C-alpha positions as a Markdown table, in Angstrom:
| # | Residue | x | y | z |
|---|---|---|---|---|
| 1 | Met | -5.1 | -12.0 | -1.5 |
| 2 | Ala | -3.3 | -11.4 | -4.8 |
| 3 | Val | -4.0 | -8.1 | -6.6 |
| 4 | Pro | -4.5 | -8.5 | -10.4 |
| 5 | Ala | -1.7 | -6.9 | -12.3 |
| 6 | Ala | -4.1 | -4.7 | -14.4 |
| 7 | Gln | -5.6 | -3.4 | -11.2 |
| 8 | Val | -2.2 | -2.5 | -9.8 |
| 9 | Leu | -1.2 | -0.6 | -12.9 |
| 10 | Asp | -4.4 | 1.3 | -12.9 |
| 11 | Gln | -3.8 | 2.4 | -9.3 |
| 12 | Leu | -0.3 | 3.9 | -10.0 |
| 13 | Arg | 0.2 | 7.6 | -9.4 |
| 14 | Arg | 3.3 | 9.8 | -9.9 |
| 15 | Glu | 3.2 | 11.4 | -6.4 |
| 16 | Pro | 5.3 | 12.9 | -5.1 |
| 17 | Asp | 6.8 | 13.8 | -8.5 |
| 18 | Val | 4.9 | 16.9 | -9.8 |
| 19 | Glu | 7.6 | 18.4 | -12.0 |
| 20 | Ala | 6.0 | 17.3 | -15.3 |
| 21 | Pro | 2.3 | 16.8 | -14.9 |
| 22 | Asp | 1.9 | 15.7 | -18.6 |
| 23 | Leu | 3.8 | 12.5 | -17.8 |
| 24 | Val | 2.0 | 9.4 | -16.8 |
| 25 | Ala | 2.7 | 6.8 | -14.0 |
| 26 | Val | 2.6 | 3.8 | -16.4 |
| 27 | Asp | 3.0 | 3.9 | -20.2 |
| 28 | Ala | 3.1 | 1.6 | -23.2 |
| 29 | Thr | 6.8 | 0.8 | -22.6 |
| 30 | Asp | 6.1 | -0.5 | -19.1 |
| 31 | Arg | 3.2 | -2.7 | -20.4 |
| 32 | Leu | 5.3 | -4.1 | -23.3 |
| 33 | Leu | 8.2 | -5.0 | -20.9 |
| 34 | Leu | 5.8 | -6.8 | -18.6 |
| 35 | Asp | 4.1 | -8.6 | -21.5 |
| 36 | Thr | 7.5 | -9.6 | -23.0 |
| 37 | Ala | 8.7 | -11.1 | -19.7 |
| 38 | Glu | 8.2 | -14.9 | -19.5 |
| 39 | Arg | 7.5 | -17.1 | -16.5 |
| 40 | Leu | 7.6 | -14.3 | -13.9 |
| 41 | Pro | 6.7 | -16.5 | -10.9 |
| 42 | Glu | 9.8 | -18.5 | -11.6 |
| 43 | Gln | 12.2 | -15.6 | -12.1 |
| 44 | Arg | 14.7 | -13.8 | -9.8 |
| 45 | Val | 13.9 | -10.3 | -11.1 |
| 46 | Val | 16.0 | -7.2 | -11.2 |
| 47 | Val | 14.3 | -3.9 | -12.2 |
| 48 | Val | 16.4 | -0.9 | -13.2 |
| 49 | Asp | 15.1 | 2.7 | -13.3 |
| 50 | Asp | 11.4 | 1.9 | -12.8 |
| 51 | Ala | 9.9 | 5.4 | -13.0 |
| 52 | Tyr | 7.0 | 5.1 | -10.5 |
| 53 | Gly | 6.7 | 1.4 | -9.8 |
| 54 | Ala | 4.9 | -0.1 | -12.9 |
| 55 | Leu | 7.6 | -2.7 | -13.6 |
| 56 | Thr | 8.3 | -3.6 | -10.0 |
| 57 | Leu | 4.7 | -3.9 | -8.8 |
| 58 | Gly | 3.6 | -5.3 | -12.1 |
| 59 | Ala | 6.1 | -8.1 | -11.8 |
| 60 | Val | 5.1 | -8.7 | -8.2 |
| 61 | Ala | 1.4 | -8.8 | -9.1 |
| 62 | Ala | 2.2 | -11.3 | -11.9 |
| 63 | Gly | 3.7 | -13.7 | -9.3 |
| 64 | Ala | 7.4 | -12.8 | -9.0 |
| 65 | Arg | 8.7 | -13.4 | -5.5 |
| 66 | Asp | 12.3 | -12.3 | -5.6 |
| 67 | Val | 12.2 | -8.7 | -6.9 |
| 68 | Arg | 15.1 | -6.2 | -6.5 |
| 69 | Val | 14.9 | -2.7 | -7.8 |
| 70 | Ser | 17.4 | 0.1 | -8.3 |
| 71 | Gln | 16.1 | 3.6 | -9.2 |
| 72 | Asp | 18.5 | 6.5 | -9.9 |
| 73 | Leu | 16.1 | 9.2 | -8.8 |
| 74 | Leu | 15.0 | 9.5 | -5.2 |
| 75 | Val | 11.6 | 10.8 | -6.3 |
| 76 | Gly | 11.1 | 7.5 | -8.1 |
| 77 | Glu | 11.9 | 5.5 | -5.0 |
| 78 | Arg | 9.3 | 7.5 | -3.0 |
| 79 | Ala | 6.7 | 7.2 | -5.7 |
| 80 | Leu | 7.2 | 3.4 | -5.8 |
| 81 | Ala | 6.9 | 3.2 | -2.0 |
| 82 | Arg | 3.6 | 5.1 | -2.1 |
| 83 | Asn | 2.2 | 3.1 | -5.0 |
| 84 | Ala | 3.2 | -0.2 | -3.2 |
| 85 | Glu | 1.3 | 1.0 | -0.1 |
| 86 | Arg | -1.7 | 2.0 | -2.2 |
| 87 | Ser | -1.7 | -1.4 | -3.8 |
| 88 | Gly | -1.1 | -3.4 | -0.5 |
| 89 | Leu | 2.2 | -4.5 | -1.8 |
| 90 | Thr | 4.6 | -2.9 | 0.7 |
| 91 | Gly | 7.5 | -5.3 | 1.5 |
| 92 | Thr | 7.2 | -7.3 | -1.7 |
| 93 | Tyr | 10.4 | -6.0 | -3.2 |
| 94 | Arg | 13.7 | -4.6 | -2.0 |
| 95 | Ser | 15.6 | -1.5 | -3.1 |
| 96 | Ala | 19.3 | -1.7 | -3.7 |
| 97 | Pro | 22.2 | 0.3 | -5.2 |
| 98 | Leu | 23.1 | -0.3 | -8.9 |
| 99 | Asp | 26.1 | -2.6 | -8.3 |
| 100 | Ala | 27.1 | -6.3 | -8.8 |
| 101 | Gly | 25.1 | -7.3 | -5.7 |
| 102 | Leu | 21.9 | -6.1 | -7.3 |
| 103 | Phe | 22.3 | -8.5 | -10.2 |
| 104 | Asp | 23.7 | -11.5 | -8.2 |
| 105 | Gly | 22.0 | -14.6 | -9.5 |
| 106 | Ala | 19.3 | -12.7 | -11.4 |
| 107 | Thr | 17.5 | -14.6 | -14.2 |
| 108 | Leu | 15.4 | -11.6 | -15.6 |
| 109 | Val | 16.3 | -7.9 | -15.9 |
| 110 | Leu | 13.6 | -5.4 | -16.7 |
| 111 | Ala | 15.0 | -1.9 | -17.6 |
| 112 | Arg | 13.8 | 1.3 | -19.1 |
| 113 | Ala | 16.2 | 2.4 | -21.8 |
| 114 | Pro | 18.3 | 5.2 | -20.4 |
| 115 | Arg | 19.1 | 8.4 | -22.4 |
| 116 | Ala | 22.9 | 8.0 | -21.9 |
| 117 | Leu | 24.6 | 5.0 | -23.6 |
| 118 | Asp | 27.1 | 4.9 | -20.7 |
| 119 | Ala | 24.2 | 4.2 | -18.3 |
| 120 | Leu | 23.2 | 1.2 | -20.5 |
| 121 | Arg | 26.9 | 0.2 | -20.7 |
| 122 | Glu | 27.1 | 0.1 | -16.9 |
| 123 | Leu | 23.9 | -2.0 | -16.6 |
| 124 | Thr | 25.2 | -4.3 | -19.3 |
| 125 | Glu | 28.6 | -4.8 | -17.6 |
| 126 | Leu | 27.0 | -5.5 | -14.2 |
| 127 | Ala | 24.4 | -7.9 | -15.5 |
| 128 | Ala | 26.9 | -9.8 | -17.7 |
| 129 | Ala | 29.3 | -10.1 | -14.8 |
| 130 | Ala | 27.0 | -11.0 | -11.9 |
| 131 | Ala | 23.6 | -12.4 | -13.2 |
| 132 | Asp | 22.7 | -16.0 | -13.7 |
| 133 | Pro | 24.3 | -17.5 | -17.0 |
| 134 | Gly | 20.7 | -18.0 | -18.2 |
| 135 | Val | 19.6 | -14.4 | -17.6 |
| 136 | Thr | 17.4 | -12.5 | -20.0 |
| 137 | Val | 17.8 | -8.7 | -20.1 |
| 138 | Leu | 14.8 | -6.7 | -21.5 |
| 139 | Val | 15.4 | -3.1 | -22.2 |
| 140 | Gly | 12.4 | -1.1 | -23.3 |
| 141 | Gly | 11.8 | 2.4 | -24.6 |
| 142 | Arg | 10.0 | 4.6 | -27.1 |
| 143 | Val | 11.0 | 3.8 | -30.6 |
| 144 | Lys | 11.9 | 7.4 | -31.4 |
| 145 | His | 14.4 | 7.4 | -28.6 |
| 146 | Met | 16.1 | 4.1 | -29.3 |
| 147 | Thr | 19.2 | 3.8 | -31.4 |
| 148 | Leu | 21.3 | 1.0 | -33.0 |
| 149 | Gly | 24.0 | 2.1 | -30.6 |
| 150 | Met | 22.0 | 0.5 | -27.8 |
| 151 | Asn | 22.1 | -2.8 | -29.5 |
| 152 | Asp | 25.9 | -2.4 | -29.9 |
| 153 | Val | 26.3 | -1.7 | -26.2 |
| 154 | Leu | 24.3 | -4.7 | -25.2 |
| 155 | Arg | 26.5 | -6.9 | -27.5 |
| 156 | Thr | 29.5 | -5.9 | -25.5 |
| 157 | Gly | 28.1 | -8.0 | -22.7 |
| 158 | Phe | 25.8 | -10.5 | -24.4 |
| 159 | Thr | 26.2 | -12.9 | -27.4 |
| 160 | Ala | 22.6 | -12.6 | -28.6 |
| 161 | Val | 20.7 | -9.3 | -28.9 |
| 162 | Ser | 17.4 | -8.9 | -30.8 |
| 163 | Ala | 14.4 | -6.6 | -30.8 |
| 164 | Thr | 10.7 | -7.2 | -30.5 |
| 165 | Leu | 8.2 | -5.8 | -32.9 |
| 166 | Ala | 7.1 | -2.3 | -32.0 |
| 167 | Arg | 3.8 | -1.8 | -30.2 |
| 168 | Gln | 2.2 | 1.5 | -29.4 |
| 169 | Lys | 5.4 | 3.2 | -30.5 |
| 170 | Ser | 7.5 | 1.2 | -28.0 |
| 171 | Arg | 10.0 | -1.6 | -28.5 |
| 172 | Val | 12.0 | -4.0 | -26.3 |
| 173 | Leu | 15.6 | -5.1 | -26.8 |
| 174 | Val | 16.3 | -8.7 | -25.7 |
| 175 | Ala | 19.8 | -9.7 | -24.6 |
| 176 | Arg | 20.9 | -13.3 | -23.7 |
| 177 | Gly | 24.1 | -15.2 | -23.2 |
| 178 | Pro | 26.5 | -13.2 | -21.0 |
| 179 | Arg | 30.0 | -13.0 | -22.4 |
| 180 | Pro | 32.7 | -14.4 | -20.1 |
| 181 | Asp | 35.2 | -12.1 | -18.4 |
| 182 | Val | 33.1 | -9.0 | -18.6 |
| 183 | Gln | 34.2 | -6.7 | -15.8 |
| 184 | Pro | 32.4 | -3.6 | -14.4 |
| 185 | Ser | 34.4 | -0.4 | -15.4 |
| 186 | Phe | 32.4 | 2.3 | -13.6 |
| 187 | Pro | 33.0 | 4.8 | -12.2 |
| 188 | Arg | 35.2 | 6.0 | -14.9 |
| 189 | Cys | 37.6 | 8.9 | -14.2 |
| 190 | Arg | 39.3 | 11.4 | -16.6 |
| 191 | His | 41.7 | 14.2 | -15.7 |
| 192 | Asp | 40.6 | 17.7 | -16.6 |
| 193 | Asp | 43.7 | 19.6 | -17.3 |
| 194 | Ala | 42.1 | 23.1 | -17.1 |
| 195 | Leu | 40.8 | 22.3 | -13.6 |
| 196 | Asp | 43.6 | 19.9 | -12.6 |
| 197 | Leu | 40.9 | 17.6 | -11.4 |
| 198 | Asp | 40.0 | 13.9 | -11.9 |
| 199 | Val | 36.3 | 13.9 | -12.8 |
| 200 | Cys | 34.7 | 10.5 | -12.0 |
| 201 | Ala | 31.3 | 9.4 | -13.3 |
| 202 | His | 28.9 | 6.5 | -13.2 |
| 203 | Gly | 27.0 | 5.8 | -16.4 |
| 204 | Ala | 23.8 | 7.8 | -15.6 |
| 205 | Ala | 25.7 | 10.9 | -14.3 |
| 206 | Phe | 25.0 | 14.1 | -16.4 |
| 207 | Ala | 27.8 | 14.9 | -18.8 |
| 208 | Gly | 29.8 | 11.9 | -17.6 |
| 209 | Thr | 33.5 | 12.7 | -17.1 |
| 210 | Arg | 33.2 | 15.8 | -19.2 |
| 211 | Val | 32.7 | 19.2 | -17.6 |
| 212 | Asp | 29.9 | 21.0 | -19.4 |
| 213 | Asp | 30.3 | 24.5 | -20.8 |
| 214 | Gly | 27.8 | 26.1 | -18.4 |
| 215 | Thr | 29.8 | 24.7 | -15.4 |
| 216 | Arg | 33.0 | 26.0 | -16.9 |
| 217 | Leu | 31.5 | 29.5 | -17.2 |
| 218 | Leu | 30.4 | 29.4 | -13.6 |
| 219 | Leu | 33.8 | 28.2 | -12.4 |
| 220 | Gly | 35.4 | 31.1 | -14.2 |
| 221 | Val | 33.8 | 33.6 | -11.9 |
| 222 | Leu | 33.3 | 31.5 | -8.7 |
| 223 | Asp | 36.2 | 33.2 | -7.0 |
| 224 | Gly | 34.0 | 36.2 | -6.7 |
| 225 | Ala | 31.6 | 34.3 | -4.4 |
| 226 | Asp | 31.3 | 35.5 | -0.7 |
| 227 | Gln | 34.7 | 35.1 | 0.8 |
| 228 | Asp | 33.3 | 35.3 | 4.3 |
| 229 | Ala | 31.1 | 32.3 | 3.8 |
| 230 | Arg | 31.6 | 29.5 | 6.3 |
| 231 | Thr | 29.0 | 27.0 | 4.9 |
| 232 | Ala | 28.3 | 26.2 | 1.2 |
| 233 | Val | 26.0 | 23.8 | -0.7 |
| 234 | Asp | 26.5 | 22.4 | -4.2 |
| 235 | Leu | 22.8 | 21.9 | -5.0 |
| 236 | Gly | 22.2 | 19.3 | -7.7 |
| 237 | Cys | 25.9 | 18.4 | -7.5 |
| 238 | Gly | 26.2 | 16.0 | -10.4 |
| 239 | Thr | 29.8 | 14.7 | -10.5 |
| 240 | Gly | 30.9 | 17.1 | -7.7 |
| 241 | Val | 33.0 | 19.5 | -9.8 |
| 242 | Leu | 31.5 | 22.6 | -8.3 |
| 243 | Ala | 31.8 | 21.2 | -4.7 |
| 244 | Ala | 35.5 | 20.4 | -5.4 |
| 245 | Ala | 36.1 | 23.9 | -6.8 |
| 246 | Leu | 34.6 | 25.4 | -3.6 |
| 247 | Ala | 36.4 | 23.2 | -1.1 |
| 248 | Arg | 39.9 | 22.9 | -2.6 |
| 249 | Pro | 41.0 | 26.5 | -2.2 |
| 250 | Arg | 39.0 | 27.1 | 1.0 |
| 251 | Pro | 39.8 | 24.6 | 3.7 |
| 252 | Asp | 37.8 | 26.4 | 6.3 |
| 253 | Leu | 34.6 | 26.3 | 4.2 |
| 254 | Ala | 32.2 | 23.5 | 5.2 |
| 255 | Val | 30.8 | 22.2 | 1.8 |
| 256 | Thr | 27.9 | 19.9 | 1.3 |
| 257 | Ala | 27.0 | 18.4 | -2.1 |
| 258 | Thr | 23.5 | 17.1 | -2.7 |
| 259 | Asp | 21.7 | 15.4 | -5.5 |
| 260 | Gln | 18.6 | 13.2 | -5.8 |
| 261 | Ser | 20.4 | 11.0 | -8.4 |
| 262 | Ala | 22.1 | 8.0 | -6.9 |
| 263 | Ala | 24.5 | 8.0 | -9.9 |
| 264 | Ala | 25.4 | 11.6 | -9.2 |
| 265 | Val | 26.0 | 11.0 | -5.5 |
| 266 | Ala | 28.3 | 8.0 | -6.2 |
| 267 | Ser | 30.1 | 10.0 | -8.9 |
| 268 | Ala | 30.6 | 13.0 | -6.7 |
| 269 | Arg | 32.0 | 10.9 | -3.9 |
| 270 | Ala | 34.5 | 9.3 | -6.3 |
| 271 | Thr | 35.5 | 12.7 | -7.7 |
| 272 | Leu | 36.0 | 14.2 | -4.3 |
| 273 | Ala | 37.8 | 11.2 | -3.0 |
| 274 | Arg | 40.3 | 11.4 | -5.9 |
| 275 | Ala | 40.8 | 15.1 | -5.0 |
| 276 | Gly | 41.5 | 14.3 | -1.4 |
| 277 | Leu | 38.4 | 16.2 | -0.4 |
| 278 | Asp | 36.7 | 13.6 | 1.8 |
| 279 | Arg | 35.7 | 16.4 | 4.2 |
| 280 | Val | 33.0 | 17.4 | 1.7 |
| 281 | Gln | 29.7 | 15.9 | 2.8 |
| 282 | Val | 27.7 | 14.3 | 0.0 |
| 283 | Leu | 24.0 | 13.6 | 0.5 |
| 284 | Arg | 21.4 | 11.9 | -1.7 |
| 285 | Asp | 18.6 | 14.4 | -1.0 |
| 286 | Asp | 15.7 | 15.9 | -2.9 |
| 287 | Ala | 16.1 | 19.7 | -3.2 |
| 288 | Ala | 18.2 | 19.9 | 0.1 |
| 289 | Ser | 15.1 | 18.8 | 2.1 |
| 290 | Thr | 17.2 | 17.6 | 5.1 |
| 291 | Leu | 19.1 | 20.9 | 5.5 |
| 292 | Pro | 17.8 | 23.4 | 8.0 |
| 293 | Asp | 16.3 | 26.7 | 7.0 |
| 294 | Gly | 18.7 | 29.6 | 7.0 |
| 295 | Ser | 21.7 | 27.5 | 7.7 |
| 296 | Val | 23.9 | 28.2 | 4.6 |
| 297 | Asp | 25.9 | 31.2 | 3.5 |
| 298 | Leu | 26.5 | 30.2 | -0.1 |
| 299 | Val | 24.8 | 28.0 | -2.7 |
| 300 | Val | 26.0 | 27.1 | -6.2 |
| 301 | Cys | 23.7 | 25.4 | -8.7 |
| 302 | Asn | 23.8 | 24.3 | -12.3 |
| 303 | Pro | 20.1 | 23.2 | -12.5 |
| 304 | Pro | 18.8 | 20.6 | -14.9 |
| 305 | Phe | 16.5 | 21.7 | -17.7 |
| 306 | His | 15.6 | 18.4 | -19.2 |
| 307 | Leu | 13.2 | 15.8 | -17.8 |
| 308 | Gly | 13.5 | 12.8 | -20.0 |
| 309 | Thr | 13.6 | 14.5 | -23.4 |
| 310 | Ala | 11.3 | 17.4 | -22.5 |
| 311 | Val | 12.6 | 20.9 | -21.7 |
| 312 | Val | 11.1 | 22.0 | -18.4 |
| 313 | Thr | 11.7 | 24.7 | -15.8 |
| 314 | Ala | 9.9 | 23.1 | -12.8 |
| 315 | Ala | 13.0 | 21.2 | -11.6 |
| 316 | Ala | 15.1 | 24.4 | -11.6 |
| 317 | Asp | 12.3 | 26.3 | -9.9 |
| 318 | Arg | 12.3 | 23.7 | -7.1 |
| 319 | Leu | 16.0 | 24.0 | -6.6 |
| 320 | Phe | 15.8 | 27.8 | -6.5 |
| 321 | Thr | 13.1 | 27.6 | -3.9 |
| 322 | Ala | 15.2 | 25.2 | -1.9 |
| 323 | Ala | 18.2 | 27.6 | -2.1 |
| 324 | Ala | 16.0 | 30.4 | -0.9 |
| 325 | Arg | 14.9 | 28.3 | 2.1 |
| 326 | Val | 18.4 | 27.1 | 3.2 |
| 327 | Leu | 20.2 | 30.4 | 2.6 |
| 328 | Arg | 20.5 | 32.9 | 5.5 |
| 329 | Pro | 19.4 | 36.5 | 4.8 |
| 330 | Gly | 22.2 | 38.1 | 2.7 |
| 331 | Gly | 23.5 | 34.7 | 1.6 |
| 332 | Glu | 24.3 | 34.2 | -2.1 |
| 333 | Leu | 23.0 | 31.8 | -4.8 |
| 334 | Trp | 25.3 | 31.5 | -7.8 |
| 335 | Thr | 23.7 | 29.7 | -10.7 |
| 336 | Val | 24.2 | 29.1 | -14.4 |
| 337 | Tyr | 21.5 | 28.4 | -17.0 |
| 338 | Asn | 20.8 | 28.4 | -20.7 |
| 339 | Asn | 20.1 | 31.9 | -22.0 |
| 340 | Arg | 16.7 | 30.9 | -23.5 |
| 341 | Leu | 15.3 | 30.1 | -20.1 |
| 342 | Pro | 13.4 | 32.7 | -18.0 |
| 343 | His | 15.3 | 32.0 | -14.8 |
| 344 | Arg | 16.4 | 35.5 | -13.9 |
| 345 | Ala | 12.9 | 36.8 | -13.2 |
| 346 | Val | 12.1 | 33.7 | -11.2 |
| 347 | Leu | 15.3 | 34.1 | -9.2 |
| 348 | Arg | 14.4 | 37.7 | -8.3 |
| 349 | Arg | 11.0 | 36.6 | -7.2 |
| 350 | Ile | 12.0 | 33.5 | -5.2 |
| 351 | Val | 15.4 | 34.4 | -3.9 |
| 352 | Gly | 16.1 | 38.2 | -4.1 |
| 353 | Pro | 18.0 | 40.8 | -6.0 |
| 354 | Thr | 19.8 | 39.1 | -8.9 |
| 355 | Arg | 22.7 | 40.4 | -11.1 |
| 356 | Val | 24.5 | 38.9 | -14.1 |
| 357 | Ala | 28.1 | 37.8 | -13.2 |
| 358 | Ala | 29.0 | 36.4 | -16.6 |
| 359 | Asn | 27.5 | 35.3 | -19.9 |
| 360 | Asp | 28.4 | 34.0 | -23.3 |
| 361 | Arg | 26.4 | 33.1 | -26.4 |
| 362 | Arg | 24.7 | 30.1 | -24.6 |
| 363 | Tyr | 24.8 | 30.5 | -20.9 |
| 364 | Thr | 24.3 | 33.1 | -18.2 |
| 365 | Val | 25.7 | 33.1 | -14.6 |
| 366 | Thr | 23.7 | 35.1 | -12.1 |
| 367 | Val | 24.2 | 35.9 | -8.4 |
| 368 | Ser | 21.1 | 36.2 | -6.2 |
| 369 | Val | 21.2 | 37.7 | -2.7 |
| 370 | Arg | 18.7 | 36.2 | -0.2 |
| 371 | Arg | 16.4 | 39.0 | 0.9 |
């Protein structure tokens, strides 16, 4: 028996994502995207970055039968799976990587507007190159977070771009008419002279091909990390710069890079491959959940402090807890963070004795020893 779309949306929960309890599982942008979509039962639908399943399961409940979804964050995939089970809609969609195969023959794309324009650019290139010529791309977001630059990016792949009227402080951009000869250009790579490293990044990867200042500060003192370490983890690896810095001068060090972001994992693999460091294991994992307790000598971490546009500490706290779990007693956690965040006290409590290894006007690098 079909489940009414309104009932499906009312049943959505954010579990297992508990990092920002003030966020909701379905919001006005989700509802506006679904209301803007036309003839859903007739469409071949691609959903990009559905937070917790509202777009995917809402489209299924409205009659869509060919629904493909790509979610950057692993926690989002797990929330969608739980919400599908709760709604009796397990097996009604299929998850896939963000690549040309995802968009092959699609006639409708539903996407949450990403924070990074490069993430929108990657989506635009893939949709224009691989979707059906009659495809409609709907990109929705909160009005305060949307910019004219998003329209410009969509115009690089589509001939007609317009915007809906705002509703409940949300708006949808509508793109039609794929331009001919658009080719995907991600991952993009740029040589960092200071590191002598090609940094590669997909659109949604934090900092893109740039190495952020906090990472540079940590890299400047990383040669002081435990020289007797035999195993190391780059926790929340991003584009893999820290993993490369650990592995390149120490061929006997077994390095694992982990991140729950699919864009980060793909970017790190590309960065490490360009550096000839295929021996580094790269895992898409949530807070190193698949690594055994007490199995690691050294952890490096540049934790996130944004969730969407909100400044939060819960994501970093989860990574610190993960580091404490996987580190052996006496193992070291090297981390860098913004000076205004209260991480040092948390590190002492969760991991063990913590000292400052470096700081500047914006960032602090600390070393915590697992008690």
